[in-house]
C-alpha positions as semicolon CSV with decimal commas, in nm:
position;residue;x (nm);y (nm);z (nm)
1;M;-19,285;-8,893;12,061
2;L;-19,375;-8,784;11,683
3;Q;-19,493;-8,453;11,636
4;P;-19,783;-8,395;11,403
5;R;-19,712;-8,247;11,080
6;V;-19,685;-7,863;11,009
7;S;-19,671;-7,628;10,690
8;C;-19,361;-7,484;10,611
9;K;-19,491;-7,123;10,700
10;C;-19,587;-7,246;11,049
11;R;-19,284;-7,420;11,111
12;V;-19,076;-7,112;11,047
13;I;-19,274;-6,937;11,293
14;Q;-19,295;-7,174;11,575
15;E;-18,919;-7,214;11,548
16;L;-18,849;-6,889;11,560
17;K;-19,047;-6,837;11,846
18;S;-18,861;-7,140;12,019
19;R;-18,485;-6,955;11,978
20;R;-18,484;-6,771;12,285
21;N;-18,547;-7,079;12,456
22;E;-18,341;-7,298;12,304
23;E;-18,036;-7,055;12,405
24;E;-18,110;-7,032;12,745
25;D;-18,169;-7,444;12,786
26;S;-17,838;-7,521;12,545
27;E;-17,550;-7,378;12,745
28;G;-17,243;-7,489;12,554
29;E;-17,384;-7,516;12,218
30;A;-17,327;-7,261;11,998
31;P;-17,651;-7,108;11,847
32;L;-17,642;-7,073;11,467
33;K;-17,547;-6,714;11,361
34;M;-17,723;-6,468;11,136
35;K;-17,660;-6,109;11,054
36;R;-17,975;-5,921;11,083
37;K;-18,069;-5,635;10,895
38;S;-18,421;-5,571;11,040
39;K;-18,717;-5,785;11,240
40;I;-18,843;-6,059;11,073
41;K;-19,213;-6,028;11,105
42;A;-19,410;-6,314;10,954
43;S;-19,754;-6,416;10,999
44;A;-19,879;-6,723;10,958
45;K;-20,176;-6,573;10,730
46;N;-19,991;-6,382;10,449
47;F;-19,659;-6,557;10,483
48;E;-19,500;-6,196;10,415
49;V;-19,099;-6,150;10,437
50;P;-18,914;-5,820;10,442
51;E;-18,674;-5,814;10,134
52;D;-18,466;-5,664;10,283
53;D;-18,399;-5,962;10,521
54;E;-18,114;-6,152;10,390
55;E;-18,052;-6,329;10,697
56;E;-18,022;-6,708;10,820
57;V;-18,304;-6,853;11,062
58;P;-18,160;-7,103;11,299
59;V;-18,439;-7,413;11,259
60;K;-18,456;-7,654;11,492
61;T;-18,555;-8,008;11,378
62;K;-18,746;-8,252;11,503
63;K;-18,418;-8,447;11,618
64;A;-18,300;-8,123;11,764
65;S;-18,541;-8,154;12,029
66;K;-18,542;-8,506;12,115
67;Y;-18,158;-8,412;12,206
68;K;-18,268;-8,148;12,421
69;S;-18,450;-8,334;12,601
70;R;-18,189;-8,622;12,681
71;R;-17,940;-8,348;12,753
72;N;-18,214;-8,202;13,044
73;Q;-18,131;-8,577;13,157
74;G;-17,801;-8,543;13,180
75;Q;-17,715;-8,800;12,856
76;E;-17,472;-8,762;12,648
77;V;-17,521;-8,652;12,328
78;D;-17,354;-8,705;12,016
79;E;-17,338;-8,367;11,827
80;D;-17,273;-8,534;11,485
81;E;-17,596;-8,719;11,520
82;T;-17,786;-8,363;11,579
83;E;-17,950;-8,162;11,219
84;E;-17,917;-7,847;11,190
85;V;-18,103;-7,684;10,893
86;R;-18,062;-7,297;10,767
87;C;-18,384;-7,151;10,677
88;R;-18,302;-6,847;10,429
89;T;-18,568;-6,577;10,475
90;T;-18,506;-6,488;10,079
91;K;-18,679;-6,837;9,995
92;A;-18,968;-6,696;10,145
93;S;-18,952;-6,377;9,938
94;K;-18,871;-6,620;9,643
95;F;-19,166;-6,799;9,732
96;K;-19,374;-6,458;9,725
97;C;-19,210;-6,328;9,375
98;K;-19,286;-6,648;9,235
99;T;-19,682;-6,585;9,333
100;K;-19,709;-6,308;9,165
101;R;-19,519;-6,390;8,878
102;V;-19,756;-6,677;8,809
103;S;-20,055;-6,414;8,895
104;D;-19,889;-6,184;8,633
105;K;-19,897;-6,427;8,395
106;E;-20,231;-6,504;8,403
107;E;-20,332;-6,131;8,352
108;D;-20,106;-6,126;8,035
109;D;-20,219;-6,464;7,891
110;D;-20,365;-6,274;7,549
111;E;-20,026;-6,081;7,545
112;E;-19,831;-6,354;7,514
113;E;-20,057;-6,590;7,314
114;C;-20,067;-6,351;7,014
115;G;-19,755;-6,158;7,047
116;W;-19,677;-5,783;6,959
117;K;-19,528;-5,747;7,322
118;P;-19,331;-5,391;7,280
119;K;-18,987;-5,430;7,399
120;K;-18,903;-5,213;7,613
121;A;-18,634;-4,949;7,512
122;S;-18,402;-4,819;7,789
123;S;-18,592;-4,525;7,846
124;G;-18,850;-4,716;7,959
125;R;-19,082;-4,617;7,644
126;E;-19,245;-4,873;7,448
127;R;-19,091;-4,896;7,119
128;R;-19,293;-4,883;6,774
129;G;-19,501;-5,205;6,736
130;Y;-19,292;-5,309;6,414
131;E;-18,984;-5,380;6,633
132;A;-19,211;-5,557;6,901
133;E;-19,105;-5,927;7,001
134;E;-19,281;-6,224;6,807
135;E;-19,540;-6,454;6,998
136;E;-19,354;-6,671;7,280
137;E;-19,507;-6,987;7,097
138;E;-19,268;-6,878;6,794
139;E;-19,012;-6,813;6,972
140;E;-19,019;-7,154;7,108
141;E;-19,075;-7,290;6,790
142;E;-18,750;-7,159;6,682
143;Q;-18,550;-7,286;6,925
144;G;-18,678;-7,625;6,914
145;V;-18,836;-7,662;7,244
146;G;-19,026;-8,039;7,225
147;A;-19,270;-8,225;7,496
148;G;-19,089;-8,142;7,813
149;G;-18,959;-7,800;7,724
150;R;-18,641;-7,975;7,580
151;R;-18,425;-7,803;7,378
152;L;-18,400;-7,971;7,022
153;S;-18,249;-8,014;6,708
154;V;-18,296;-8,228;6,423
155;S;-17,998;-8,388;6,200
156;P;-18,062;-8,345;5,790
157;A;-18,020;-8,743;5,795
158;V;-18,353;-8,776;5,995
159;Y;-18,563;-8,653;5,754
160;R;-18,484;-9,012;5,519
161;D;-18,388;-9,229;5,769
162;N;-18,709;-9,365;5,986
163;S;-18,478;-9,536;6,212
164;L;-18,322;-9,249;6,386
165;S;-18,618;-9,127;6,529
166;K;-18,994;-9,138;6,706
167;G;-19,129;-8,942;6,406
168;G;-18,962;-9,189;6,159
169;L;-19,070;-9,497;6,296
170;A;-19,420;-9,335;6,287
171;K;-19,381;-9,265;5,902
172;E;-19,245;-9,624;5,835
173;K;-19,565;-9,760;5,986
174;G;-19,807;-9,516;5,860
175;C;-19,947;-9,410;6,137
176;V;-19,850;-9,035;6,169
177;V;-20,201;-8,907;6,181
178;R;-20,356;-9,148;6,403
179;G;-20,048;-9,165;6,641
180;R;-20,103;-8,828;6,781
181;P;-20,222;-8,835;7,154
182;F;-20,499;-8,631;7,078
183;K;-20,865;-8,636;7,044
184;K;-20,875;-8,381;6,791
185;Q;-20,701;-8,310;6,457
186;P;-20,422;-8,083;6,433
187;N;-20,388;-7,715;6,451
188;V;-20,339;-7,564;6,087
189;N;-20,240;-7,186;6,118
190;C;-20,330;-7,148;5,725
191;R;-20,690;-7,001;5,772
192;I;-20,814;-7,010;5,425
193;E;-21,196;-7,040;5,556
194;S;-21,222;-6,709;5,696
195;F;-21,019;-6,555;5,415
196;G;-21,242;-6,661;5,167
197;Y;-21,566;-6,554;5,387
198;T;-21,405;-6,190;5,358
199;L;-21,318;-6,231;5,002
200;M;-21,688;-6,275;4,905
201;E;-21,794;-5,934;5,078
202;L;-21,552;-5,701;4,815
203;S;-21,733;-5,487;4,599
204;D;-21,649;-5,492;4,262
205;T;-21,427;-5,170;4,268
206;K;-21,218;-5,339;4,571
207;R;-21,175;-5,684;4,338
208;K;-21,008;-5,477;4,083
209;W;-20,783;-5,295;4,351
210;V;-20,670;-5,660;4,410
211;E;-20,638;-5,763;4,072
212;E;-20,437;-5,420;4,025
213;I;-20,176;-5,600;4,253
214;G;-20,171;-5,928;4,138
215;F;-20,350;-6,116;4,442
216;D;-20,625;-6,185;4,190
217;G;-20,559;-6,523;4,252
218;L;-20,627;-6,587;4,591
219;F;-21,027;-6,514;4,505
220;S;-21,049;-6,899;4,405
221;L;-20,996;-6,942;4,788
222;I;-21,356;-6,875;4,812
223;G;-21,563;-7,191;4,918
224;K;-21,253;-7,375;5,001
225;G;-21,140;-7,590;5,306
226;L;-20,850;-7,762;5,414
227;T;-20,835;-8,128;5,553
228;R;-20,613;-8,085;5,875
229;N;-20,489;-8,458;5,876
230;L;-20,391;-8,437;5,503
231;C;-20,212;-8,124;5,581
232;Y;-20,043;-8,236;5,905
233;W;-19,890;-8,562;5,695
234;L;-19,811;-8,332;5,428
235;M;-19,564;-8,172;5,648
236;T;-19,388;-8,526;5,766
237;R;-19,307;-8,580;5,405
238;V;-19,067;-8,251;5,323
239;D;-18,727;-8,266;5,356
240;V;-18,605;-7,947;5,449
241;P;-18,243;-7,911;5,412
242;N;-18,303;-8,049;5,012
243;R;-18,595;-7,829;4,981
244;I;-18,776;-8,178;4,793
245;F;-19,136;-8,365;4,864
246;I;-19,039;-8,736;4,944
247;S;-19,393;-8,940;4,853
248;V;-19,464;-9,262;5,039
249;D;-19,322;-9,501;4,716
250;G;-18,978;-9,296;4,741
251;K;-18,996;-9,028;4,463
252;E;-18,854;-8,693;4,521
253;F;-19,000;-8,359;4,364
254;P;-18,828;-8,006;4,436
255;L;-18,997;-7,762;4,586
256;T;-18,997;-7,433;4,399
257;K;-19,160;-7,078;4,388
258;V;-19,254;-7,172;4,023
259;Q;-19,482;-7,420;4,155
260;V;-19,615;-7,138;4,435
261;H;-19,668;-6,959;4,173
262;W;-19,875;-7,179;3,949
263;V;-20,070;-7,280;4,285
264;M;-20,141;-7,001;4,431
265;G;-20,149;-6,754;4,129
266;L;-19,885;-6,452;4,312
267;P;-19,715;-6,267;4,182
268;I;-19,349;-6,372;4,086
269;G;-19,173;-6,010;4,028
270;P;-18,772;-5,959;3,928
271;N;-18,716;-5,803;4,283
272;L;-18,695;-5,974;4,587
273;L;-18,897;-5,850;4,860
274;P;-18,595;-5,674;5,092
275;K;-18,598;-5,832;5,474
276;G;-18,688;-5,628;5,754
277;D;-18,582;-5,201;5,733
278;D;-18,226;-5,317;5,799
279;N;-18,107;-4,923;5,617
280;G;-18,427;-4,744;5,823
281;R;-18,585;-4,634;5,475
282;L;-18,926;-4,810;5,544
283;K;-18,899;-4,600;5,920
284;E;-19,162;-4,372;5,798
285;D;-19,373;-4,595;5,643
286;L;-19,418;-4,851;5,933
287;G;-19,484;-4,593;6,177
288;R;-19,770;-4,465;5,976
289;L;-19,890;-4,862;5,953
290;W;-19,860;-4,900;6,307
291;S;-20,006;-4,589;6,423
292;K;-20,328;-4,620;6,190
293;Y;-20,415;-5,000;6,276
294;S;-20,273;-5,054;6,555
295;S;-20,481;-5,132;6,919
296;K;-20,437;-5,209;7,271
297;A;-20,628;-5,516;7,340
298;P;-20,771;-5,555;7,735
299;S;-20,444;-5,708;7,875
300;G;-20,246;-5,387;7,740
301;A;-20,086;-5,608;7,434
302;A;-20,053;-5,354;7,122
303;G;-20,066;-5,491;6,810
304;I;-20,200;-5,462;6,426
305;S;-20,553;-5,737;6,503
306;R;-20,709;-5,919;6,206
307;K;-21,015;-5,743;6,297
308;N;-20,895;-5,372;6,253
309;V;-20,755;-5,499;5,893
310;V;-21,110;-5,682;5,828
311;D;-21,283;-5,354;5,930
312;V;-21,059;-5,146;5,665
313;L;-21,125;-5,380;5,372
314;L;-21,487;-5,353;5,474
315;S;-21,527;-5,006;5,487
316;D;-21,732;-4,810;5,235
317;D;-21,480;-4,455;5,230
318;V;-21,149;-4,701;5,255
319;L;-20,913;-4,477;5,014
320;E;-20,717;-4,734;4,747
321;K;-20,354;-4,737;4,910
322;D;-20,506;-4,823;5,249
323;F;-20,740;-5,044;5,081
324;K;-20,425;-5,280;4,930
325;E;-20,189;-5,259;5,244
326;C;-20,478;-5,403;5,472
327;F;-20,562;-5,669;5,189
328;V;-20,227;-5,787;5,177
329;M;-20,191;-5,741;5,544
330;L;-20,448;-5,995;5,561
331;A;-20,331;-6,230;5,326
332;L;-20,026;-6,248;5,527
333;M;-20,164;-6,344;5,820
334;D;-20,453;-6,588;5,709
335;V;-20,317;-6,783;5,412
336;L;-19,899;-6,709;5,281
337;C;-19,748;-6,656;5,597
338;P;-19,972;-6,731;5,887
339;T;-19,898;-6,715;6,230
340;T;-20,071;-6,886;6,535
341;C;-20,245;-6,569;6,648
342;H;-20,493;-6,327;6,507
343;R;-20,228;-6,034;6,511
344;M;-20,004;-5,880;6,215
345;S;-19,640;-6,065;6,270
346;S;-19,369;-5,783;6,354
347;K;-19,128;-5,993;6,115
348;L;-19,366;-5,953;5,806
349;L;-19,521;-5,553;5,864
350;P;-19,204;-5,439;5,655
351;Y;-19,334;-5,621;5,361
352;V;-19,663;-5,455;5,353
353;C;-19,520;-5,152;5,241
354;Y;-19,459;-5,286;4,900
355;A;-19,819;-5,360;4,861
356;V;-19,874;-5,074;4,599
357;R;-19,644;-5,216;4,373
358;A;-19,633;-5,555;4,457
359;R;-19,662;-5,676;4,128
360;Q;-19,278;-5,602;4,095
361;Y;-19,184;-5,875;4,354
362;D;-19,158;-6,174;4,434
363;W;-19,399;-6,277;4,690
364;C;-19,350;-6,673;4,571
365;S;-19,001;-6,712;4,724
366;L;-19,147;-6,559;5,062
367;V;-19,442;-6,772;5,074
368;L;-19,189;-7,099;5,018
369;E;-18,946;-6,959;5,281
370;H;-19,158;-6,918;5,531
371;L;-19,336;-7,269;5,472
372;F;-18,973;-7,423;5,493
373;H;-18,942;-7,234;5,783
374;S;-19,263;-7,349;5,953
375;I;-19,169;-7,703;5,872
376;Q;-18,823;-7,691;6,014
377;N;-19,009;-7,594;6,353
378;F;-19,241;-7,892;6,273
379;A;-18,968;-8,118;6,259
380;K;-18,812;-8,024;6,580
381;R;-19,110;-8,173;6,750
382;F;-19,227;-8,435;6,543
383;Y;-18,928;-8,633;6,508
384;P;-18,791;-8,644;6,860
385;D;-19,173;-8,672;7,002
386;G;-19,341;-8,879;6,712
387;Y;-19,603;-8,596;6,732
388;A;-19,685;-8,246;6,694
389;K;-19,968;-8,026;6,816
390;G;-20,026;-7,864;6,462
391;C;-19,842;-7,691;6,192
392;G;-19,787;-7,352;6,043
393;G;-19,742;-7,241;5,668
394;C;-19,930;-7,204;5,347
395;T;-20,048;-7,546;5,345
396;I;-20,288;-7,497;5,125
397;F;-19,997;-7,482;4,870
398;L;-19,877;-7,816;5,003
399;A;-20,218;-8,004;4,992
400;V;-20,325;-7,806;4,603
401;L;-19,937;-7,943;4,454
402;Y;-19,984;-8,294;4,637
403;L;-20,332;-8,381;4,495
404;D;-20,214;-8,248;4,123
405;K;-19,947;-8,530;4,119
406;L;-20,191;-8,827;4,267
407;K;-20,209;-9,147;3,976
408;R;-20,551;-9,036;3,890
409;Q;-20,781;-8,866;3,672
410;P;-20,622;-8,477;3,663
411;T;-20,862;-8,200;3,763
412;Q;-20,872;-7,945;3,505
413;W;-20,526;-7,994;3,412
414;G;-20,393;-7,631;3,298
415;V;-20,629;-7,416;3,446
416;F;-20,452;-7,159;3,647
417;P;-20,411;-7,080;3,927
418;R;-20,461;-7,424;4,015
419;L;-20,643;-7,334;4,318
420;K;-20,938;-7,222;4,101
421;A;-20,956;-7,568;3,959
422;W;-21,001;-7,785;4,277
423;S;-21,305;-7,712;4,456
424;K;-21,398;-7,855;4,812
425;K;-21,596;-8,151;4,689
426;E;-21,274;-8,243;4,447
427;M;-21,024;-8,215;4,712
428;N;-21,222;-8,443;4,995
429;K;-21,266;-8,703;4,706
430;A;-20,926;-8,726;4,605
431;R;-20,799;-8,690;4,978
432;A;-21,048;-8,989;5,047
433;C;-20,935;-9,224;4,779
434;D;-20,581;-9,174;4,848
435;E;-20,603;-9,230;5,197
436;L;-20,448;-9,567;5,367
437;P;-20,646;-9,806;5,639
438;T;-20,374;-9,649;5,868
439;G;-20,537;-9,307;5,850
440;D;-20,243;-9,208;5,649
441;Y;-20,223;-9,117;5,263
442;G;-20,012;-9,267;4,987
443;K;-20,216;-9,526;4,904
444;L;-20,279;-9,413;4,453
445;G;-19,900;-9,293;4,450
446;V;-19,770;-9,014;4,232
447;V;-19,658;-8,923;3,916
448;D;-19,333;-8,666;3,798
449;V;-19,606;-8,398;3,625
450;A;-19,479;-8,029;3,567
451;Y;-19,709;-7,735;3,553
452;G;-19,745;-7,573;3,237
453;G;-19,636;-7,968;3,040
454;K;-19,861;-8,229;2,895
455;S;-20,161;-8,354;3,114
456;P;-20,021;-8,620;3,315
457;A;-20,338;-8,883;3,185
């Protein structure tokens, strides 16, 4: 006779209650042994089991019940046909803990999304924010996590041979943009619109301070916008191992820091920006920046938020040094080395310590290296799956560089920086002329021209 279906929780309770009756009825049948540390107390409502219960609970299956009735009738039963199932109470504990972990994850959504999750020291105290872990999404990108949670790696040949990957086939067919299984346009981390709105509110004195550190070329971003589909497509045309851009017609152009200087107008000083704070010389400055600008979100995540930085920039009584540091912070967060959240990346905070003497350092190499890193992470998702959710890095640099090389009448050639030459209307016009019927780009073709040289016309 078929028994009605019951849940696992009720089944465990029923079988525990029938344990004593089964031992009395089945003489000669060796019951399953278990080592008990404490008496099991389980309720159908909460399904809670003490954590110290590591014993095995004998569970009688439907077959066992069937054979028990046959034994009572005096019939022989083949013991090999019986089925015994061991139910460990530790599984119930795992079930309970798993539920708690999911609940904790929901409460800390903001913390995992925006990063700045402080590492725990051996003493249990939170370390400084500049030693915090990167956001979860960046960690997944660095490990190369694609669709389905697969860990991926991209061979250098994949960037050139389109037959080796799904992304390569999409490039071959010209359906990189429209081949995405999403209705919305791809996410682009480079937030030039919001950055431009902040620049518009700066006074003349603050604009002069920006000019002193050599970042005045970024004022050309006011009123600019990015076409997400174009930026997404451009990411698929970069060969990261060889550090070159490959056009649709096969022409190759190296990507250099000089190009970043011409497009963005950033300082390209003789000194390279040190990576991190390995020698500990910046410990005091980092601690000062963290204590002055960091705050805690409602979820408990601590970090330097974009809102805090903007509030300092727009303050009427801000000091010159504080303004310059906050301006570099905002430029890194929004445009130069953007991340997926509105908090200052822990890896970028040490560079803020050089804001006052920014002209002495090479910021163009920093932007270019971060862009290559973002494209590499993009490639780990795009080529195996044929698509990616979005792209990071300073994509406005790639966009302006590509539009300058289109085989068309040049736009104010010789104007420096090149951001100043391109209005939002001109960028949309050039993009529309270069768009293919499939939704990708490359219709006009490109010309080999270098900045500072003769006009391509």
